[in-house]
N, C-alpha and C positions, 0 to 999 in steps of 0.2 A: 032270561039269562039265569044261569045257574052260578051263583056266587063263589062255592067253592069248589067248582071243578075248572081244570085247565086242560087244555087241548095242546095235541102236540101233531105236525105233520111229518112223519119219520120218513127220510129218504135213506140211503144206503151207506153201512158203515156201523161203528160203534159208538160214536156220539149222541146218538136219541137213546142208546142204553142208558149211556152215563147221566144223561139229562133224566132219565125216567127213575134211575137210583136215588138220586138227589130228592127229587120229587117225593120218592117213598119215605126217606127221611126225614123229609117236613111234614109228612102226615099229609099231603096232599092227593086229592082224587083227580086222576086224569084218563081222559078217552084221547087213543092214539089214533090218527087216521094214518095206516100202512097200505103201503104201494105192492102188490103182489108181484113176488120174483125182485124185490129191490129192496125193502125192508128187512132188517134183522129179524129173524122170528122169537128171538127173546125177548120182544116187546110184549108179548104175549102175556109173559108171568111177571113182568112188571107194572101193565096197565091194570086200571080198574074195568076199561071197556076198550077193545080194540075193533074198528072198523077199515075191512081190506075194501081198497081200490082198485082198480085195474089202472096200471100207470097212463096218465095223461087225459085221463077222464075227467078233465075239470068241471064239469055239470054237475055229476055226481057229488064231487067233492065239496061244492058249494053248497048243494043242496043239505047234504050230511051235517056240514057245520051249522047250517041253521037250524036245523032240526035239533041240535045240542045246544048250541048258543054258549060255549063254555065263557068263563069271565075274561082268560085271559087266553092268547094262543103263540107257540112259538113253533120254527121253522126250522128242523136241523137235520143235518144228513145230505149225501150227494145223492142228486139225481140228473142223470145225464140230459145235457143239452142239445144231442145230433137231432132230439124231435122237432126241436125247433126250426131244423133248416130246412128236413126234409118231410115235416106234418105226417110223417106214417104213425099210424094209431090215435091219434088225437081224435076228440069228439066234435061235435060243431063248436059248442063253448070255445072250447081249447083254442080252435083256429081263429074264431071271431075276435078273443083276446088276444091273441098274437096279430093280428092285421090291424089293432088299434094301436098297437106299442110303435112308440117312434124307431125302436130299431131292437134287434134280439139278443144282445148282450144278456149275460147271465144277471147282472144286478137288475138291468130295466125289468127282465122278466120278474123277478123276484119282489123286485118293489111293485110291480103291476098287482102281483097276487095280494101282496100286502094292504095295497088301497082296495081292491076288490073285497076283501074280507072285512077291512075297516066300514064300508058302504054297508053291509050288512049287520053292523053295529058288534064288530067281533074285534078287540084290540088286539094287536099282535106286538110282544112284549120281546125285550131284550133279556135272552138267557143267561147272561154272562154269569148273574150271581148264583146259579145252580151248578155252573162249571169252572168258578174260580181256580178251583182246585189244579185246573189242568193247563193254565196259563204261566207259561213261564216268565221270570223277571229279567230285566235287561242285565247281559253279562252273565247269567247264568249258563254252565257248562254240564251236559249230562253225558256221561264216560269220561274217556280219555281226552285230556286237553289237545286241540289240535297242534300241530307244528305253526311256526311263524310263517311259513310259506302256504300252507293251507290257510291259515286266518285271514292271510292279507286276500287271497281269492273269494274268502265267504265274505268280507268284507264290500270288494268290489263287487261281486255278485249280488248282493242284497240291494245296493242302491238301483242296479239293472231290475231286479226283481219288484222294486217297489213302482218304479215306473211303467212296467208292463202290467201290472195288477191295477194301478190306478188308470189305466186305458180300459181297463176290464177285456184285456184279451187273454189273459192267463195269469197264476201267481208263482212259476215257477220258473227260474231259468238253471240251465247246467253251463257251468264253467269252468276252464281250465287253462293255467299260466295267463290270468286276466283277458282271456278270451270268450266271449260269449258262445256256446258250442250251439244250444237250443233252446228255445222259449217255447212255453206252454201255450198250446192253442187249446181246438176245442175237445183233442184227446185225451186229457188229464192227465195227473202227476205222473204216474208210472208210465205210463208211454212216453213221455217228455223224457224222461230219465234213461228209458232205454233207448231211445235214439240218440240223447246226447252221449251216452256212454258209447254207443258204435260208433259215431262219428269222433269221440276223443279218446278213446281208447282208457286205460286206468291212469287214476291220479287226478280225476274231475271232483267238482263238487258242486254239491246243488245248495241251492236258496230259493226260499218261498216267503214270499211276503203278504200284506194284506195291502188295502188300497190305502191311499193318503187319507182319506177321509172315511176311512171304515164306519158302517153303521153295523153295529153287532148284532143286528137283527138276521143280516142278509150274507149268507155264503163266507163265514170266518173260516181262513185258512186252519188245516188240521191234519197232523201228521201222527203216523202210530208205527208200530214195529215191523208192518210189512213193508212200508216205504224206508225205513231205515236197514232191514234187511237186503232189499233190492239192492239199495247203494252199495253196500258191502259186497254184495254178490258179483257186482258188474264192476269192482275195482275201485269205488270211489274214496274220496278219504274224508268228506265231512259234511255237515247238513246244517244250513243256517236257517234260523227261523225269526220272525218277528216278535220281540219282547212283548206281553200283554195283548197281542193280538193274535196268537196263535195256540190252539187247543193242541196239545201231547197227550195221545194216548199210550197205554201199556207202558208208562213210565218207568216201573222195574225191570221190565225186558229190555227197553231200550238202555238202562243203565250199565246193563252186564256187559252192553254189545262193544262194539271194535271201532264202531263209528261215533266219532263225537257230534252232538247235537248242539249247537251253540244260539243262544237266543241275545240279538243284536235290535 
C-alpha cells in the first residue's frame, strides 16, 4: 500500500473533477480509475496517473486497484444503472458480483463494490471534506427567491423526494400544485424532468433529495447548471435540494440564472 497515494473511481460529470482539484490543492497524489466513454477527459490533467477501463469490466478494475493499493479510495460521478438490468457489456466478474447481491438497487451495488474493495485491503472513504464548498446550508437560496406558491410546492415535493430516495427508487420528483407529476426511475434526473414537464406543462418544480440515512460515500445527489437550465427551458419555476447532502456544481452560473435553487 502506498500511504501517500489516494485512488478515485471517476464516473460521469464534473464532481470527480472538483474532487481532483481539491486533492491537488492539498498536495495529494491521486491515481484515477476512469471509464472509457463516461469519465470527463479533464481528469487526465488533474491526476498523477490515470487508468482507463472499459465500463462494467469489474475484473480488470479490481486487478488494477490491487496492483496500486492506494491508502484511501473514493467513488464519485454517475454511472448508468441500466447495465445491471440487461447485463450487456459486463464481464464474468461483474455478472458474478451482481448475482450475489440481494437486489440491484444503486445503493446495494455501490455498497457491494465498497465491500469488495475493502476485502482487498483498500479503504473506501467519505469525500465530503474535499467537496465541502459544494454543499448548501439549510435555507440558502441561489438566485432569485421563489414566490410563496413555488415555495409551497418545493416543500411538498421535498418530503416526497426523501421518501422515494430512501426507497432507492430515484432522487428526483417533479411537482405542480402539490401534485406529484413524475418520479425518477432508472432513466435519471434529466429524463425525469423532461417527462414531468411534458405531463405538467409550465409552472412545475423539481425536488432532489438524499436518502434519510445517506452514506456520503454512496451516490450523493448532485446538481449543476445543466439541470437548472433544463428546468428553465421547459418552463419550470424552481429547484429544491437537500441541505448538507447535495453537491451544487457551477454555482456562479446558477446564481445568475432565472430559476431559484433552494436548500431545504
